[in-house]
Structures are given as C-alpha cells and as structure tokens.
TIMI-2910 file (N, C-alpha, C, CB; in pm, 1 decimal, decimal comma, always signed):
<rs>
+----------+----------+----------+----------+----------+----------+----------+----------+----------+----------+----------+----------+------+
!      n_x !      n_y !      n_z !     ca_x !     ca_y !     ca_z !      c_x !      c_y !      c_z !     cb_x !     cb_y !     cb_z ! resn !
+----------+----------+----------+----------+----------+----------+----------+----------+----------+----------+----------+----------+------+
!  +2932,8 !  +1903,0 !  -1958,2 !  +2926,9 !  +1825,2 !  -1835,5 !  +2991,0 !  +1909,8 !  -1724,9 !  +2999,5 !  +1685,7 !  -1851,8 !  Unk !
!  +2920,3 !  +1921,0 !  -1613,6 !  +2973,6 !  +1997,5 !  -1501,8 !  +3079,9 !  +1914,5 !  -1429,5 !  +2860,1 !  +2039,0 !  -1404,2 !  Unk !
!  +3154,4 !  +1978,1 !  -1343,3 !  +3256,6 !  +1905,4 !  -1266,0 !  +3194,0 !  +1796,8 !  -1180,3 !  +3336,0 !  +2002,1 !  -1177,2 !  Unk !
!  +3079,9 !  +1827,2 !  -1119,9 !  +3012,0 !  +1729,0 !  -1034,9 !  +2965,7 !  +1609,4 !  -1118,2 !  +2891,4 !  +1793,9 !   -962,3 !  Unk !
!  +2912,0 !  +1636,3 !  -1236,2 !  +2868,9 !  +1527,8 !  -1323,8 !  +2988,1 !  +1444,3 !  -1369,4 !  +2793,8 !  +1583,6 !  -1445,3 !  Unk !
!  +3096,8 !  +1510,9 !  -1399,1 !  +3218,0 !  +1439,8 !  -1441,6 !  +3271,5 !  +1351,7 !  -1328,9 !  +3326,4 !  +1540,0 !  -1486,5 !  Unk !
!  +3272,4 !  +1404,1 !  -1207,4 !  +3317,3 !  +1326,5 !  -1092,4 !  +3229,0 !  +1203,4 !  -1070,4 !  +3318,1 !  +1413,9 !   -966,9 !  Unk !
!  +3098,0 !  +1221,8 !  -1083,9 !  +3004,5 !  +1111,6 !  -1067,5 !  +3027,5 !  +1006,8 !  -1176,4 !  +2859,0 !  +1162,7 !  -1071,2 !  Unk !
!  +3044,7 !  +1050,7 !  -1301,1 !  +3072,0 !   +959,1 !  -1411,7 !  +3200,8 !   +881,6 !  -1385,5 !  +3081,7 !  +1036,2 !  -1545,2 !  Unk !
!  +3306,3 !   +951,8 !  -1341,3 !  +3435,2 !   +887,4 !  -1314,6 !  +3422,6 !   +785,7 !  -1200,9 !  +3542,1 !   +993,1 !  -1279,7 !  Unk !
!  +3347,2 !   +820,0 !  -1098,9 !  +3327,5 !   +728,6 !   -986,1 !  +3255,1 !   +601,3 !  -1032,2 !  +3247,2 !   +798,3 !   -873,3 !  Unk !
!  +3149,9 !   +617,9 !  -1111,3 !  +3076,2 !   +501,5 !  -1161,9 !  +3163,2 !   +415,5 !  -1252,1 !  +2951,5 !   +546,2 !  -1237,8 !  Unk !
!  +3243,8 !   +479,3 !  -1335,3 !  +3332,1 !   +406,1 !  -1427,7 !  +3435,6 !   +325,9 !  -1348,8 !  +3403,2 !   +504,3 !  -1525,7 !  Unk !
!  +3494,7 !   +387,9 !  -1247,0 !  +3593,6 !   +319,6 !  -1163,2 !  +3530,4 !   +201,2 !  -1091,0 !  +3654,8 !   +417,1 !  -1061,3 !  Unk !
!  +3410,2 !   +221,1 !  -1039,4 !  +3339,0 !   +113,0 !   -970,3 !  +3314,8 !     -4,2 !  -1066,2 !  +3204,2 !   +164,5 !   -912,6 !  Unk !
!  +3275,7 !    +26,2 !  -1189,6 !  +3251,4 !    -80,5 !  -1287,2 !  +3381,8 !   -152,6 !  -1321,8 !  +3186,6 !    -23,2 !  -1415,2 !  Unk !
!  +3490,9 !    -78,2 !  -1338,0 !  +3619,4 !   -140,7 !  -1368,5 !  +3665,0 !   -232,5 !  -1255,3 !  +3725,4 !    -33,8 !  -1394,9 !  Unk !
!  +3643,3 !   -190,6 !  -1131,5 !  +3678,4 !   -274,6 !  -1016,6 !  +3596,3 !   -403,6 !  -1018,2 !  +3655,6 !   -198,0 !   -883,9 !  Unk !
!  +3468,3 !   -392,7 !  -1048,5 !  +3381,2 !   -509,4 !  -1054,4 !  +3424,2 !   -601,3 !  -1168,6 !  +3234,0 !   -466,6 !  -1071,9 !  Unk !
!  +3451,2 !   -545,1 !  -1286,3 !  +3496,4 !   -625,4 !  -1400,0 !  +3626,2 !   -698,4 !  -1366,8 !  +3515,8 !   -536,7 !  -1524,1 !  Unk !
!  +3718,4 !   -629,3 !  -1303,0 !  +3846,1 !   -689,9 !  -1265,2 !  +3824,6 !   -808,0 !  -1169,8 !  +3938,0 !   -584,7 !  -1199,8 !  Unk !
!  +3738,3 !   -790,4 !  -1070,9 !  +3711,2 !   -897,7 !   -974,7 !  +3646,0 !  -1017,1 !  -1044,2 !  +3620,6 !   -846,5 !   -860,5 !  Unk !
!  +3554,0 !   -991,5 !  -1134,7 !  +3486,5 !  -1100,7 !  -1205,8 !  +3582,9 !  -1175,3 !  -1297,3 !  +3368,8 !  -1046,5 !  -1287,3 !  Unk !
!  +3668,0 !  -1102,6 !  -1367,5 !  +3763,8 !  -1168,1 !  -1457,1 !  +3870,4 !  -1244,2 !  -1379,5 !  +3830,0 !  -1065,1 !  -1548,1 !  Unk !
!  +3910,9 !  -1193,3 !  -1264,9 !  +4006,1 !  -1264,8 !  -1179,9 !  +3944,9 !  -1396,4 !  -1133,3 !  +4047,6 !  -1178,1 !  -1058,2 !  Unk !
!  +3820,0 !  -1391,2 !  -1089,6 !  +3751,2 !  -1513,8 !  -1046,5 !  +3735,6 !  -1610,8 !  -1163,7 !  +3612,4 !  -1480,1 !   -986,4 !  Unk !
!  +3706,2 !  -1557,9 !  -1282,2 !  +3691,6 !  -1643,1 !  -1401,4 !  +3822,9 !  -1712,9 !  -1434,2 !  +3644,6 !  -1559,7 !  -1522,4 !  Unk !
!  +3932,6 !  -1640,0 !  -1427,1 !  +4064,2 !  -1697,5 !  -1452,5 !  +4093,1 !  -1809,0 !  -1352,5 !  +4173,4 !  -1588,8 !  -1445,1 !  Unk !
!  +4069,5 !  -1781,0 !  -1224,2 !  +4097,4 !  -1878,7 !  -1119,4 !  +4006,9 !  -2001,7 !  -1129,0 !  +4081,6 !  -1814,0 !   -983,0 !  Unk !
!  +3885,4 !  -1984,4 !  -1182,1 !  +3791,2 !  -2095,8 !  -1192,8 !  +3812,5 !  -2179,1 !  -1319,2 !  +3649,4 !  -2043,4 !  -1190,0 !  Unk !
!  +3902,5 !  -2134,9 !  -1406,1 !  +3930,4 !  -2211,1 !  -1527,0 !  +3837,0 !  -2183,4 !  -1643,1 !  +3925,7 !  -2354,1 !  -1496,0 !  Unk !
!  +3777,4 !  -2064,1 !  -1643,4 !  +3692,5 !  -2026,0 !  -1756,8 !  +3781,2 !  -2008,0 !  -1879,0 !  +3611,6 !  -1895,1 !  -1726,6 !  Unk !
!  +3737,1 !  -2059,5 !  -1992,4 !  +3812,7 !  -2044,5 !  -2116,9 !  +3824,7 !  -1895,8 !  -2151,9 !  +3744,4 !  -2123,1 !  -2233,1 !  Unk !
!  +3941,1 !  -1855,1 !  -2196,9 !  +3962,0 !  -1712,8 !  -2231,3 !  +3859,7 !  -1663,7 !  -2332,5 !  +4103,3 !  -1691,3 !  -2286,8 !  Unk !
!  +3821,4 !  -1748,5 !  -2425,4 !  +3723,6 !  -1707,5 !  -2526,1 !  +3585,7 !  -1683,7 !  -2465,3 !  +3714,2 !  -1812,7 !  -2635,5 !  Unk !
!  +3562,4 !  -1733,8 !  -2344,8 !  +3432,4 !  -1717,8 !  -2278,1 !  +3431,8 !  -1601,7 !  -2179,5 !  +3394,9 !  -1846,1 !  -2205,6 !  Unk !
!  +3545,3 !  -1535,8 !  -2159,2 !  +3550,3 !  -1426,4 !  -2061,8 !  +3446,7 !  -1316,7 !  -2088,9 !  +3688,8 !  -1365,6 !  -2061,0 !  Unk !
!  +3427,4 !  -1273,4 !  -2214,2 !  +3324,7 !  -1170,0 !  -2236,6 !  +3185,6 !  -1216,6 !  -2195,4 !  +3322,8 !  -1129,0 !  -2383,3 !  Unk !
!  +3152,3 !  -1342,1 !  -2224,0 !  +3022,0 !  -1396,4 !  -2186,4 !  +3007,0 !  -1400,2 !  -2034,4 !  +3003,3 !  -1537,3 !  -2245,3 !  Unk !
!  +3108,0 !  -1450,9 !  -1967,3 !  +3104,5 !  -1459,4 !  -1821,0 !  +3098,3 !  -1319,2 !  -1759,6 !  +3228,3 !  -1535,9 !  -1767,9 !  Unk !
!  +3170,4 !  -1225,9 !  -1816,8 !  +3169,0 !  -1088,6 !  -1766,8 !  +3028,8 !  -1029,2 !  -1779,6 !  +3271,6 !  -1001,8 !  -1843,1 !  Unk !
!  +2965,7 !  -1046,5 !  -1894,5 !  +2829,4 !   -994,9 !  -1912,9 !  +2731,6 !  -1059,9 !  -1816,6 !  +2782,8 !  -1017,6 !  -2056,4 !  Unk !
!  +2744,8 !  -1190,6 !  -1797,7 !  +2657,1 !  -1260,0 !  -1701,8 !  +2681,5 !  -1207,9 !  -1560,8 !  +2680,1 !  -1413,2 !  -1706,8 !  Unk !
!  +2808,5 !  -1193,4 !  -1524,5 !  +2843,6 !  -1148,2 !  -1390,2 !  +2797,0 !  -1006,7 !  -1360,3 !  +2991,6 !  -1156,5 !  -1371,1 !  Unk !
!  +2801,4 !   -919,8 !  -1460,1 !  +2757,6 !   -781,8 !  -1440,0 !  +2606,7 !   -773,9 !  -1417,3 !  +2797,0 !   -695,7 !  -1560,3 !  Unk !
!  +2534,2 !   -877,1 !  -1460,3 !  +2390,3 !   -883,2 !  -1434,7 !  +2361,3 !   -933,1 !  -1292,2 !  +2321,9 !   -974,9 !  -1538,1 !  Unk !
!  +2455,7 !  -1005,3 !  -1233,7 !  +2433,6 !  -1069,2 !  -1103,6 !  +2494,4 !   -989,5 !   -987,9 !  +2491,6 !  -1209,7 !  -1104,8 !  Unk !
!  +2614,2 !   -930,4 !  -1010,7 !  +2690,8 !   -870,0 !   -901,1 !  +2700,1 !   -718,4 !   -909,4 !  +2829,0 !   -927,3 !   -898,6 !  Unk !
!  +2730,7 !   -661,2 !   -793,7 !  +2757,3 !   -519,2 !   -782,0 !  +2872,0 !   -501,4 !   -683,6 !  +2630,0 !   -440,7 !   -736,4 !  Unk !
!  +2924,7 !   -382,1 !   -676,2 !  +3031,0 !   -351,2 !   -581,3 !  +2969,7 !   -271,4 !   -466,8 !  +3148,1 !   -272,0 !   -649,8 !  Unk !
!  +2986,8 !   -321,7 !   -345,5 !  +2928,4 !   -259,9 !   -226,6 !  +3037,0 !   -245,7 !   -120,9 !  +2808,2 !   -343,7 !   -172,3 !  Unk !
!  +3073,7 !   -124,6 !    -89,3 !  +3180,5 !   -100,3 !     +8,9 !  +3309,3 !   -173,4 !    -29,5 !  +3135,1 !   -144,4 !   +149,2 !  Unk !
!  +3338,5 !   -176,6 !   -159,5 !  +3460,6 !   -239,8 !   -207,3 !  +3453,9 !   -391,5 !   -218,0 !  +3571,9 !   -203,1 !   -118,3 !  Unk !
!  +3338,1 !   -449,0 !   -189,0 !  +3321,2 !   -594,5 !   -197,2 !  +3226,3 !   -629,4 !   -310,5 !  +3268,7 !   -651,7 !    -63,6 !  Unk !
!  +3253,7 !   -739,0 !   -378,0 !  +3166,6 !   -787,7 !   -484,1 !  +3056,8 !   -870,6 !   -419,0 !  +3246,1 !   -871,5 !   -590,5 !  Unk !
!  +2932,9 !   -826,1 !   -434,8 !  +2818,4 !   -894,5 !   -374,8 !  +2708,2 !   -908,9 !   -479,0 !  +2766,4 !   -817,4 !   -249,9 !  Unk !
!  +2620,7 !  -1008,6 !   -461,9 !  +2509,5 !  -1023,3 !   -555,1 !  +2411,9 !   -905,9 !   -544,0 !  +2436,4 !  -1155,3 !   -529,6 !  Unk !
!  +2354,5 !   -866,8 !   -656,0 !  +2250,3 !   -763,3 !   -655,8 !  +2132,0 !   -811,0 !   -571,4 !  +2204,1 !   -730,0 !   -801,5 !  Unk !
!  +2101,3 !   -940,1 !   -581,0 !  +1991,4 !  -1000,5 !   -506,8 !  +2038,4 !  -1026,0 !   -363,5 !  +1943,0 !  -1133,2 !   -575,0 !  Unk !
!  +1984,6 !   -954,0 !   -265,8 !  +2031,2 !   -969,6 !   -127,7 !  +1995,3 !  -1104,1 !    -65,5 !  +1974,5 !   -859,9 !    -43,0 !  Unk !
!  +1914,8 !  -1184,2 !   -132,8 !  +1877,4 !  -1314,8 !    -78,0 !  +1962,5 !  -1428,1 !   -135,2 !  +1730,5 !  -1342,4 !   -105,5 !  Unk !
!  +2061,0 !  -1396,1 !   -217,2 !  +2145,3 !  -1498,0 !   -279,8 !  +2261,7 !  -1530,0 !   -186,3 !  +2197,5 !  -1450,0 !   -419,3 !  Unk !
!  +2242,8 !  -1632,7 !   -103,6 !  +2342,8 !  -1669,9 !     -3,9 !  +2425,8 !  -1788,7 !    -49,6 !  +2275,7 !  -1701,7 !   +128,7 !  Unk !
!  +2541,0 !  -1801,0 !     +9,7 !  +2633,3 !  -1909,3 !    -19,7 !  +2575,2 !  -2042,7 !    +25,7 !  +2768,7 !  -1884,3 !    +47,3 !  Unk !
!  +2598,6 !  -2145,7 !    -54,6 !  +2553,0 !  -2279,9 !    -17,4 !  +2641,8 !  -2339,7 !    +91,2 !  +2551,1 !  -2372,0 !   -140,4 !  Unk !
!  +2768,6 !  -2301,0 !    +92,9 !  +2861,8 !  -2357,1 !   +190,3 !  +2878,9 !  -2268,4 !   +314,1 !  +2996,2 !  -2379,4 !   +125,0 !  Unk !
!  +2847,0 !  -2141,6 !   +302,4 !  +2854,7 !  -2046,5 !   +413,9 !  +2723,0 !  -1968,1 !   +419,1 !  +2978,4 !  -1949,0 !   +398,0 !  Unk !
!  +2617,7 !  -2028,5 !   +474,6 !  +2483,0 !  -1970,5 !   +467,7 !  +2469,2 !  -1830,4 !   +527,3 !  +2388,3 !  -2060,7 !   +536,8 !  Unk !
!  +2561,1 !  -1788,9 !   +610,7 !  +2554,0 !  -1655,5 !   +670,1 !  +2617,7 !  -1548,7 !   +580,5 !  +2622,1 !  -1655,9 !   +806,2 !  Unk !
!  +2678,4 !  -1588,9 !   +467,6 !  +2742,8 !  -1495,8 !   +375,2 !  +2672,7 !  -1498,4 !   +240,2 !  +2891,8 !  -1530,0 !   +358,6 !  Unk !
!  +2676,7 !  -1384,4 !   +172,1 !  +2621,8 !  -1379,5 !    +37,5 !  +2717,2 !  -1448,8 !    -59,1 !  +2596,2 !  -1233,5 !     -6,2 !  Unk !
!  +2662,1 !  -1506,3 !   -163,8 !  +2740,5 !  -1581,7 !   -262,6 !  +2838,5 !  -1488,1 !   -334,6 !  +2646,6 !  -1651,6 !   -365,6 !  Unk !
!  +2959,8 !  -1537,1 !   -355,4 !  +3061,4 !  -1460,3 !   -425,1 !  +3077,9 !  -1508,7 !   -568,6 !  +3194,1 !  -1468,9 !   -351,2 !  Unk !
!  +3158,6 !  -1437,2 !   -645,8 !  +3179,2 !  -1474,1 !   -786,2 !  +3232,9 !  -1615,1 !   -805,8 !  +3273,0 !  -1377,2 !   -850,0 !  Unk !
!  +3322,3 !  -1658,4 !   -720,3 !  +3381,9 !  -1790,9 !   -738,1 !  +3277,3 !  -1901,0 !   -722,9 !  +3495,4 !  -1812,3 !   -637,5 !  Unk !
!  +3194,7 !  -1890,2 !   -620,9 !  +3089,6 !  -1990,4 !   -600,8 !  +2986,1 !  -1983,4 !   -713,5 !  +3020,8 !  -1970,0 !   -463,7 !  Unk !
!  +2954,6 !  -1863,6 !   -758,0 !  +2862,8 !  -1845,6 !   -871,0 !  +2917,8 !  -1913,7 !   -995,6 !  +2838,7 !  -1695,7 !   -898,5 !  Unk !
!  +3048,0 !  -1896,6 !  -1018,3 !  +3111,0 !  -1959,2 !  -1134,6 !  +3108,0 !  -2111,5 !  -1124,4 !  +3255,4 !  -1910,7 !  -1149,2 !  Unk !
!  +3124,6 !  -2164,5 !  -1005,5 !  +3116,8 !  -2309,8 !   -988,1 !  +2977,5 !  -2360,7 !  -1025,0 !  +3151,2 !  -2348,9 !   -842,6 !  Unk !
!  +2875,1 !  -2281,0 !   -997,4 !  +2739,7 !  -2316,4 !  -1039,7 !  +2727,1 !  -2315,4 !  -1191,0 !  +2638,3 !  -2220,7 !   -978,6 !  Unk !
!  +2795,2 !  -2222,0 !  -1255,1 !  +2794,2 !  -2216,8 !  -1401,7 !  +2864,0 !  -2337,7 !  -1462,3 !  +2861,0 !  -2088,6 !  -1450,8 !  Unk !
!  +2957,8 !  -2393,8 !  -1389,7 !  +3030,2 !  -2511,1 !  -1439,7 !  +2931,2 !  -2624,9 !  -1470,6 !  +3136,8 !  -2558,1 !  -1335,8 !  Unk !
!  +2824,2 !  -2632,3 !  -1394,3 !  +2721,8 !  -2733,9 !  -1418,3 !  +2624,3 !  -2690,3 !  -1527,8 !  +2645,5 !  -2763,7 !  -1289,0 !  Unk !
!  +2584,5 !  -2563,5 !  -1524,5 !  +2481,2 !  -2513,6 !  -1616,2 !  +2533,8 !  -2472,5 !  -1752,8 !  +2411,9 !  -2397,2 !  -1554,3 !  Unk !
!  +2660,3 !  -2434,6 !  -1760,4 !  +2717,8 !  -2383,8 !  -1886,1 !  +2859,6 !  -2438,2 !  -1903,1 !  +2718,7 !  -2227,3 !  -1887,9 !  Unk !
!  +2869,5 !  -2567,9 !  -1917,1 !  +2999,7 !  -2635,4 !  -1925,5 !  +3087,0 !  -2582,0 !  -2038,4 !  +2979,5 !  -2783,9 !  -1944,1 !  Unk !
!  +3023,7 !  -2532,5 !  -2144,0 !  +3099,3 !  -2484,0 !  -2259,4 !  +3185,5 !  -2361,1 !  -2228,0 !  +3004,0 !  -2451,0 !  -2371,7 !  Unk !
!  +3161,7 !  -2297,0 !  -2114,9 !  +3239,5 !  -2178,4 !  -2078,1 !  +3376,1 !  -2213,5 !  -2019,1 !  +3161,6 !  -2094,7 !  -1978,8 !  Unk !
!  +3393,9 !  -2337,9 !  -1982,0 !  +3514,0 !  -2378,1 !  -1910,7 !  +3608,5 !  -2456,8 !  -1999,7 !  +3477,6 !  -2459,9 !  -1789,1 !  Unk !
!  +3736,5 !  -2443,0 !  -1970,7 !  +3838,2 !  -2516,5 !  -2045,7 !  +3829,1 !  -2663,4 !  -2008,2 !  +3981,3 !  -2460,5 !  -2017,5 !  Unk !
!  +3849,5 !  -2745,8 !  -2106,6 !  +3850,4 !  -2889,4 !  -2078,2 !  +3981,3 !  -2925,0 !  -2011,0 !  +3830,4 !  -2973,0 !  -2207,9 !  Unk !
!  +3969,4 !  -3007,1 !  -1912,8 !  +4091,0 !  -3051,8 !  -1840,8 !  +4133,3 !  -3186,5 !  -1897,1 !  +4066,0 !  -3061,9 !  -1684,9 !  Unk !
!  +4260,8 !  -3196,7 !  -1928,8 !  +4311,7 !  -3324,0 !  -1978,5 !  +4372,0 !  -3400,4 !  -1863,2 !  +4415,7 !  -3303,3 !  -2091,2 !  Unk !
!  +4361,5 !  -3531,1 !  -1871,1 !  +4415,7 !  -3614,2 !  -1761,6 !  +4540,4 !  -3681,2 !  -1802,9 !  +4316,3 !  -3717,7 !  -1716,3 !  Unk !
+----------+----------+----------+----------+----------+----------+----------+----------+----------+----------+----------+----------+------+
</rs>
C-alpha cells in the first residue's frame, strides 16, 4: 500500500468511526436497547453519511418532518423506528 493509499484508507476509516459514534450517541439518547445497538448501527450506516462533519441522509430528498428546510437527522430517524421497530427500544416502566 502506498502512502497515498494508506492516507485515503485512514481518512475513510476515521470518517466511518465519526459516523458510527454519532449514530450510537443518538441511539443512546433515544433509548435504544443496548442489545439493539449493532442492528441500529447497521441500519443507520445504510441511511446516513458524513458530509462536512455533519451526519446527513444519503438520500438528499429525506427532509425533516418538523423542520422541512433541513435534512432529517439520526434522532428523528430513530423516532421513526420507534413506531416501525418497537423491539429495538427499551421498555419504559411507569
């Protein structure tokens, strides 16, 4: 591997780690069960990318329901999963 190839590999790896960290932070804050973090991470990596240091959807037409001028973020995406994949979230006791 040349130095340029190594630098490119390192840059891509760092970008992926930053994206994974942002997705897992959002999952923690949204109350995703720890056992579901790998599933949520895999789903999130299919939906999001890192663009200029910001986590944005790969699909440029995926806009926020509450802020139509902004693209949907991980937290709002996770709230949508709360309806579609309830098993990913910890049960709340009252």
